[in-house]
C-alpha positions as CSV (number, residue, x, y, z in Angstrom):
1,M,13.2,21.5,8.2
2,S,9.8,21.9,9.7
3,S,9.8,22.2,13.5
4,T,6.3,20.7,13.8
5,T,6.3,17.8,16.1
6,T,4.1,14.8,15.6
7,T,5.5,12.2,18.0
8,T,7.3,12.2,21.3
9,T,10.7,10.7,21.1
10,P,11.6,8.6,24.1
11,K,15.0,8.9,25.7
12,P,17.4,6.8,23.6
13,L,19.1,3.8,25.1
14,P,22.8,3.3,25.0
15,F,24.2,2.1,21.6
16,I,24.8,-1.5,22.8
17,Y,21.1,-2.0,23.5
18,Q,20.1,-0.6,20.1
19,F,22.6,-2.8,18.4
20,G,21.4,-5.9,20.3
21,A,17.7,-5.2,19.5
22,G,18.5,-4.7,15.8
23,A,20.5,-8.0,15.7
24,I,17.6,-10.0,17.2
25,A,15.1,-8.4,14.8
26,G,17.3,-9.1,11.8
27,V,17.9,-12.7,12.5
28,S,14.2,-13.3,13.2
29,E,13.2,-11.8,9.9
30,I,15.7,-13.7,7.8
31,L,14.8,-17.1,9.3
32,V,11.2,-16.5,8.2
33,M,11.5,-14.8,4.9
34,Y,14.8,-16.1,3.3
35,P,13.4,-18.3,0.5
36,L,11.7,-15.2,-1.0
37,D,15.1,-13.6,-1.2
38,V,16.5,-16.5,-3.2
39,V,13.5,-16.2,-5.6
40,K,14.1,-12.4,-5.9
41,T,17.7,-12.8,-6.8
42,R,17.0,-15.5,-9.4
43,Q,14.5,-13.3,-11.1
44,Q,16.8,-10.3,-11.1
45,L,19.7,-12.1,-12.6
46,A,17.6,-13.6,-15.4
47,T,17.8,-11.6,-18.6
48,T,15.0,-13.8,-20.1
49,D,11.6,-15.0,-18.8
50,A,13.0,-18.1,-17.3
51,Y,11.0,-17.5,-14.1
52,K,7.5,-16.2,-14.9
53,G,6.4,-15.6,-11.4
54,T,7.1,-16.1,-7.7
55,I,5.3,-19.5,-7.4
56,N,6.6,-20.7,-10.7
57,C,10.1,-19.8,-9.6
58,I,9.8,-21.6,-6.3
59,K,8.4,-24.7,-8.0
60,K,11.1,-24.7,-10.7
61,I,13.9,-24.4,-8.1
62,V,12.5,-27.2,-5.9
63,R,11.8,-29.4,-9.0
64,E,15.2,-28.9,-10.7
65,E,17.5,-28.3,-7.7
66,G,15.8,-29.6,-4.6
67,F,14.0,-27.9,-1.7
68,S,17.3,-27.1,0.2
69,R,18.3,-24.8,-2.7
70,L,15.7,-22.3,-1.3
71,Y,18.1,-21.9,1.6
72,K,21.3,-21.8,-0.4
73,G,23.7,-19.2,0.8
74,I,21.7,-18.5,4.1
75,A,24.9,-18.6,6.2
76,A,26.0,-15.3,4.7
77,P,22.7,-13.5,5.4
78,I,22.5,-15.0,8.9
79,L,26.0,-13.7,9.7
80,M,25.1,-10.4,7.9
81,E,21.7,-9.9,9.5
82,A,23.0,-9.2,13.0
83,P,25.4,-6.4,12.1
84,K,23.2,-5.3,9.2
85,R,19.9,-4.8,11.0
86,A,21.7,-3.8,14.2
87,T,23.5,-1.1,12.2
88,K,20.2,0.0,10.5
89,F,18.3,0.6,13.7
90,A,21.2,1.8,15.8
91,A,22.4,4.2,13.1
92,N,18.8,5.5,12.6
93,D,18.6,6.2,16.4
94,E,22.1,7.8,16.5
95,W,21.6,9.9,13.4
96,G,18.2,10.9,14.7
97,K,19.8,12.2,17.9
98,F,22.4,14.1,15.8
99,Y,19.9,15.7,13.5
100,R,17.5,16.7,16.2
101,K,20.4,18.4,18.0
102,Q,21.6,20.1,14.7
103,F,18.1,21.4,13.8
104,G,17.1,22.3,17.4
105,V,14.0,20.1,17.7
106,T,13.1,17.7,20.5
107,S,11.0,15.2,18.5
108,M,11.2,13.6,15.0
109,T,9.5,15.4,12.1
110,P,8.5,13.9,8.7
111,S,11.4,15.4,6.8
112,L,13.8,14.6,9.6
113,A,12.7,10.9,9.6
114,I,13.4,10.7,5.8
115,L,16.8,12.3,6.2
116,T,17.7,10.2,9.2
117,G,16.6,7.0,7.4
118,A,18.6,7.9,4.3
119,T,21.8,8.5,6.3
120,A,21.3,5.3,8.3
121,G,21.0,3.5,5.0
122,A,24.3,4.9,3.7
123,T,25.9,3.9,7.0
124,E,24.4,0.4,6.8
125,S,25.8,-0.1,3.3
126,F,29.4,-0.3,4.5
127,V,28.6,-3.3,6.7
128,V,26.4,-5.0,4.1
129,V,28.4,-5.2,0.9
130,P,30.7,-8.2,1.5
131,F,27.9,-10.3,2.8
132,E,25.6,-9.3,-0.1
133,L,28.3,-10.1,-2.6
134,I,28.8,-13.6,-1.1
135,K,25.0,-14.2,-1.0
136,I,24.5,-13.2,-4.6
137,R,27.3,-15.4,-5.8
138,L,25.8,-18.4,-3.9
139,Q,22.2,-17.8,-5.0
140,D,23.0,-17.6,-8.7
141,K,21.8,-20.8,-10.5
142,T,25.2,-21.1,-12.3
143,T,27.2,-20.9,-9.1
144,K,30.3,-23.1,-8.8
145,F,30.7,-22.4,-5.1
146,N,29.8,-24.7,-2.3
147,G,29.9,-22.2,0.5
148,M,31.0,-18.8,1.9
149,L,34.6,-19.7,2.2
150,D,34.8,-20.8,-1.5
151,V,33.4,-17.4,-2.6
152,I,35.7,-15.4,-0.3
153,K,38.8,-17.3,-1.5
154,D,37.9,-16.9,-5.1
155,I,37.2,-13.1,-4.8
156,V,40.3,-12.4,-2.7
157,T,42.5,-14.5,-5.0
158,K,41.3,-12.7,-8.2
159,N,40.7,-9.2,-6.9
160,G,42.3,-8.8,-3.5
161,P,40.5,-7.9,-0.2
162,L,38.9,-4.8,-1.8
163,G,37.1,-7.2,-4.2
164,L,34.7,-8.0,-1.4
165,Y,33.4,-4.5,-1.8
166,K,32.3,-4.9,-5.5
167,G,28.9,-3.2,-5.9
168,M,29.5,-0.7,-3.1
169,E,28.1,2.2,-5.0
170,S,24.9,0.4,-6.1
171,T,24.4,-1.0,-2.6
172,L,24.7,2.5,-1.2
173,W,21.9,3.8,-3.4
174,R,19.8,0.7,-2.7
175,H,20.0,1.3,1.1
176,I,19.6,5.0,1.0
177,W,16.3,4.7,-0.9
178,W,14.9,1.8,1.1
179,N,15.7,3.3,4.5
180,A,14.5,6.7,3.6
181,G,11.1,5.2,2.5
182,Y,10.9,2.7,5.4
183,F,11.6,5.1,8.3
184,G,9.9,8.0,6.7
185,V,6.7,6.1,6.1
186,I,6.8,4.5,9.6
187,H,6.9,8.0,11.1
188,Q,4.0,9.2,9.0
189,V,1.8,6.2,9.6
190,R,2.4,6.2,13.3
191,S,1.5,9.8,13.5
192,I,-2.1,9.1,12.2
193,M,-2.6,5.9,14.2
194,P,-4.6,5.9,17.4
195,K,-2.7,5.6,20.7
196,P,-2.5,1.9,21.6
197,K,-4.5,0.8,24.6
198,S,-2.8,-2.5,25.1
199,S,0.4,-4.4,24.2
200,S,-1.5,-6.4,21.5
201,E,-2.7,-3.1,19.9
202,K,0.8,-1.8,20.0
203,T,2.1,-4.9,18.3
204,L,-0.6,-4.6,15.6
205,I,0.3,-0.9,15.0
206,D,4.0,-1.7,14.7
207,L,3.3,-4.6,12.3
208,T,1.1,-2.3,10.2
209,C,3.6,0.6,10.2
210,G,6.5,-1.6,9.4
211,S,4.7,-3.5,6.7
212,I,3.6,-0.3,4.9
213,G,7.1,1.2,5.4
214,G,8.7,-2.0,4.0
215,T,6.4,-2.0,1.0
216,F,7.0,1.6,0.2
217,G,10.8,1.3,0.6
218,T,10.7,-1.7,-1.8
219,M,8.8,0.3,-4.4
220,L,11.6,2.9,-4.2
221,N,14.6,0.7,-4.2
222,T,13.9,-2.3,-6.4
223,P,15.5,-0.8,-9.6
224,F,18.6,-0.2,-7.6
225,D,18.5,-3.7,-6.3
226,V,18.2,-5.2,-9.8
227,V,21.4,-3.5,-11.0
228,K,23.2,-4.2,-7.7
229,S,22.5,-7.9,-8.2
230,R,23.8,-7.9,-11.7
231,I,26.9,-5.9,-10.8
232,Q,27.7,-8.3,-7.9
233,A,27.0,-11.4,-10.0
234,G,30.1,-10.5,-11.9
235,S,28.6,-9.1,-15.2
236,T,31.1,-6.7,-16.9
237,R,28.2,-4.9,-18.7
238,Y,27.1,-3.2,-15.5
239,K,29.5,-0.9,-13.6
240,W,27.7,2.1,-12.2
241,T,24.2,2.3,-10.9
242,Y,22.4,5.1,-12.8
243,P,24.0,4.2,-16.2
244,S,23.1,0.6,-15.6
245,L,19.5,1.5,-14.9
246,V,19.4,3.1,-18.3
247,V,20.9,0.0,-20.0
248,V,18.4,-2.4,-18.4
249,A,15.5,-0.1,-19.3
250,K,16.6,0.4,-22.8
251,E,17.4,-3.3,-23.6
252,E,14.7,-5.1,-21.6
253,G,12.1,-2.4,-21.0
254,I,11.2,-0.4,-17.9
255,G,9.4,-3.4,-16.4
256,A,12.8,-5.2,-16.1
257,L,13.8,-2.7,-13.4
258,Y,11.2,-4.3,-11.2
259,K,12.2,-7.9,-11.8
260,G,11.9,-9.8,-8.5
261,F,9.5,-7.1,-7.1
262,V,6.8,-9.5,-6.0
263,P,9.0,-11.9,-3.9
264,K,10.9,-8.8,-2.7
265,V,7.8,-7.0,-1.6
266,L,6.3,-10.2,-0.1
267,R,9.5,-10.4,1.9
268,L,10.2,-6.8,2.9
269,G,6.6,-5.8,3.3
270,P,5.7,-8.3,6.1
271,G,9.4,-8.5,6.8
272,G,9.5,-4.8,7.6
273,G,6.7,-5.4,10.0
274,I,8.4,-8.3,11.6
275,L,11.6,-6.2,11.9
276,L,9.8,-3.3,13.7
277,V,7.7,-5.5,16.0
278,V,10.7,-7.6,17.2
279,Y,13.0,-4.5,17.4
280,T,10.4,-2.6,19.4
281,A,9.8,-5.5,21.7
282,A,13.6,-6.0,22.2
283,I,14.1,-2.3,22.9
284,E,11.3,-2.3,25.5
285,F,12.9,-5.4,27.2
286,F,16.3,-3.8,27.2
287,R,14.8,-0.6,28.6
288,T,13.4,-2.4,31.6
289,I,16.9,-3.9,32.2
290,H,18.7,-0.6,31.7
291,E,16.3,1.4,33.9
292,G,16.3,-1.3,36.5
293,K,20.0,-0.9,37.1
């Protein structure tokens, strides 16, 4: 690891503040961007060209199933977003402290930011899987379920409690790649940005860094997200991540590994910016409370 420092790392807040800030950021992002997640899932599950583009998919869903369908299954993500995003940012901060101590550096470096993000992504996966599984089952056009409890009952009845962790391996890879790209790029972009002179400039920089990081993370992890969606949708043809990548590419072409990329990047690009802006603002608010004690 390089010991070159590019940014000064502020003193971390206690875990509870990191968790709370991540939860607030996550729920804010999902409320704004959820319909794009529905579109992304539909495109990833389709083995034909049923949905030719993001706008076409939205129009088709609204025309055939009603506008409310764009928010089908949102209860699971809402319940998931608090622990998911809280775990993402809290784990990133906690692993950052751990790695800085292990490698004897006081500030984050580019390679350390990538390693920390990847480890945080792996940690986050353990929280995410059951909620992701429920969401995918509800977003599928052929779903027979009316809500979360229907999905949970069906899975537990057929496969037991561990059935809620179907797709764990593919989810692990998806989050490792996204978080490594997201936090790694944020660190790099921030290091070349000018020092903000006002709160509005700081917000703009955070939005820019987060959006670029979210876009890059999406470019890295979309193929893993495609096979994860298919595994969790219940297909028996896809079992393990990397062999499934080969199957999809061989049968449908390399481009199929990027099905749903446009709505996904439209969500997680700006969504990554929203996450970082809200998280940073929440952390600063909590810091004033903590230091004022």
